[in-house]
ZAMARGU-4260 file (C-alpha; in steps of 0.2 Angstrom, whole numbers, plus 5000, padded with zeros to 4 digits):
<rodrens>
0) 5106/4815/5157 | 5121/4826/5156 | 5139/4815/5155 | 5147/4818/5174 | 5160/4803/5171
5) 5176/4818/5172 | 5171/4818/5191 | 5180/4806/5199 | 5171/4808/5218 | 5156/4796/5216
10) 5146/4805/5232 | 5148/4823/5221 | 5145/4815/5205 | 5127/4806/5213 | 5124/4823/5222
15) 5123/4833/5206 | 5113/4816/5198 | 5099/4820/5206 | 5101/4839/5205 | 5100/4837/5185
20) 5083/4825/5189 | 5077/4841/5196 | 5081/4852/5182 | 5074/4840/5170 | 5058/4841/5179
25) 5057/4859/5179 | 5060/4858/5161 | 5046/4846/5156 | 5033/4849/5170 | 5035/4869/5169
30) 5034/4871/5189 | 5048/4879/5200 | 5060/4867/5207 | 5073/4871/5220 | 5091/4863/5222
35) 5100/4857/5237 | 5114/4870/5242 | 5129/4870/5231 | 5147/4877/5232 | 5154/4887/5218
40) 5162/4872/5210 | 5145/4862/5207 | 5135/4877/5202 | 5148/4881/5190 | 5143/4862/5183
45) 5123/4867/5186 | 5121/4883/5177 | 5127/4879/5159 | 5114/4864/5159 | 5098/4873/5164
50) 5087/4875/5151 | 5084/4894/5141 | 5066/4894/5143 | 5071/4893/5162 | 5075/4907/5173
55) 5086/4904/5187 | 5093/4913/5204 | 5106/4910/5217 | 5103/4913/5235 | 5116/4908/5249
60) 5103/4921/5261 | 5115/4937/5259 | 5128/4943/5243 | 5144/4934/5251 | 5139/4916/5255
65) 5149/4902/5247 | 5133/4888/5248 | 5120/4894/5238 | 5102/4885/5230 | 5099/4887/5215
70) 5080/4892/5212 | 5073/4886/5194 | 5058/4892/5186 | 5048/4895/5170 | 5046/4915/5169
75) 5028/4915/5170 | 5029/4910/5188 | 5036/4921/5200 | 5050/4918/5213 | 5050/4916/5231
80) 5062/4917/5247 | 5063/4898/5250 | 5076/4903/5265 | 5078/4906/5282 | 5093/4914/5294
85) 5092/4908/5311 | 5104/4915/5324 | 5112/4910/5336 | 5120/4918/5353 | 5133/4910/5366
90) 5138/4917/5379 | 5154/4905/5379 | 5165/4905/5361 | 5159/4891/5350 | 5165/4886/5332
95) 5159/4883/5313 | 5164/4866/5317 | 5153/4864/5331 | 5139/4873/5326 | 5140/4862/5310
100) 5141/4846/5321 | 5126/4849/5333 | 5115/4853/5317 | 5119/4837/5309 | 5117/4830/5326
105) 5098/4833/5324 | 5099/4822/5309 | 5100/4833/5296 | 5112/4833/5282 | 5123/4844/5276
110) 5116/4848/5258 | 5102/4854/5267 | 5113/4867/5277 | 5121/4882/5269 | 5135/4894/5276
115) 5137/4897/5296 | 5143/4916/5298 | 5152/4923/5314 | 5149/4939/5320 | 5163/4938/5332
120) 5166/4922/5344 | 5148/4924/5352 | 5136/4926/5339 | 5132/4917/5321 | 5119/4915/5307
125) 5115/4898/5300 | 5105/4899/5282 | 5093/4884/5282 | 5080/4881/5269 | 5064/4886/5274
130) 5057/4870/5276 | 5068/4863/5289 | 5069/4882/5300 | 5058/4878/5314 | 5063/4860/5318
135) 5081/4867/5319 | 5074/4882/5329 | 5063/4871/5339 | 5078/4857/5343 | 5094/4866/5344
140) 5096/4868/5361 | 5115/4867/5364 | 5132/4870/5353 | 5145/4857/5360 | 5142/4859/5380
145) 5133/4876/5379 | 5118/4882/5379 | 5113/4895/5368 | 5099/4906/5362 | 5090/4904/5346
150) 5080/4914/5336 | 5074/4922/5318 | 5084/4934/5310 | 5080/4943/5293 | 5099/4950/5290
155) 5116/4941/5290 | 5128/4952/5300 | 5147/4945/5299 | 5164/4952/5306 | 5178/4955/5292
160) 5187/4941/5289 | 5204/4940/5295 | 5219/4931/5290 | 5236/4926/5295 | 5249/4929/5282
165) 5264/4917/5280 | 5279/4916/5265 | 5289/4900/5261 | 5299/4892/5247 | 5293/4878/5236
170) 5303/4867/5223 | 5286/4870/5210 | 5267/4870/5211 | 5264/4853/5213 | 5249/4854/5227
175) 5257/4839/5236 | 5272/4853/5237 | 5261/4867/5241 | 5249/4857/5255 | 5267/4850/5263
180) 5272/4869/5267 | 5256/4875/5270 | 5251/4864/5282 | 5267/4860/5290 | 5267/4840/5285
185) 5278/4827/5276 | 5278/4827/5256 | 5273/4807/5257 | 5258/4813/5269 | 5251/4827/5258
190) 5252/4817/5243 | 5242/4802/5251 | 5229/4815/5258 | 5225/4820/5239 | 5226/4802/5229
195) 5212/4798/5244 | 5202/4812/5242 | 5206/4824/5256 | 5209/4839/5246 | 5200/4852/5235
200) 5206/4868/5224 | 5193/4880/5221 | 5181/4869/5228 | 5183/4856/5216 | 5191/4838/5221
205) 5209/4835/5217 | 5216/4818/5217 | 5232/4821/5207 | 5247/4827/5218 | 5258/4832/5202
210) 5243/4845/5199 | 5249/4862/5197 | 5241/4875/5206 | 5242/4894/5202 | 5243/4912/5213
215) 5224/4915/5220 | 5219/4897/5222 | 5211/4891/5236 | 5214/4875/5244 | 5206/4866/5258
220) 5213/4851/5266 | 5200/4840/5276 | 5205/4840/5294 | 5218/4854/5292 | 5208/4871/5285
225) 5211/4882/5270 | 5222/4891/5261 | 5224/4905/5249 | 5239/4904/5239 | 5239/4923/5237
230) 5253/4929/5228 | 5269/4927/5220 | 5285/4934/5227 | 5296/4929/5216 | 5311/4915/5212
235) 5327/4913/5220 | 5343/4911/5211 | 5341/4892/5210 | 5322/4895/5201 | 5313/4891/5218
240) 5295/4899/5219 | 5294/4913/5234 | 5275/4912/5239 | 5264/4920/5252 | 5250/4914/5259
245) 5234/4917/5270 | 5227/4906/5282 | 5208/4910/5287 | 5207/4915/5306
</rodrens>
């Protein structure tokens, strides 16, 4: 078994252990398997583990997907489609969080659900594994308090991503300082959130408040959202950092 002691998050470690066990089964039994949905960080850990005698294919339902499954199979087995796209239309504005909450409310777990993509405020796409598609299609009647129309689609249509830019000054590139400024919260609160496992940098869980971040990093904080460290704008006379951050809207 691959050593995963470098991962501090126990739930993530268990998820990756189960994924590695699936890969070992595929290797020993010469049959095809597919993983649950994995984020970019999780896939970066899994890729090097896949044996050279196996083929693999990452699929998230559309080209720009963040969450993807990995199909793993011997080279003589033909790959098959494993994902379905569900289209959700509402007459009312519904959010990503509301859609996810309603889907999980059907008794499903997050690992079985891929990206949720929006084309404006009223049209959304949900990527799921084939074995769950009919169940969701038959049982998802509402998102939040609003009735929806639900159907299958052969492609994902998404609006161009929009961001709000904001500039601020930090004394250093410590993670707790960046989060404090970006989300307008006290530094001690930012430090507590990080140490309690609420923060990820480039999808990797980070529990050290003193970790340094860099231009191009994606920081997420549970309950607050995401922010991109978009650009270094230079230094002040007091050697503070001018930073431009971008927030998805």
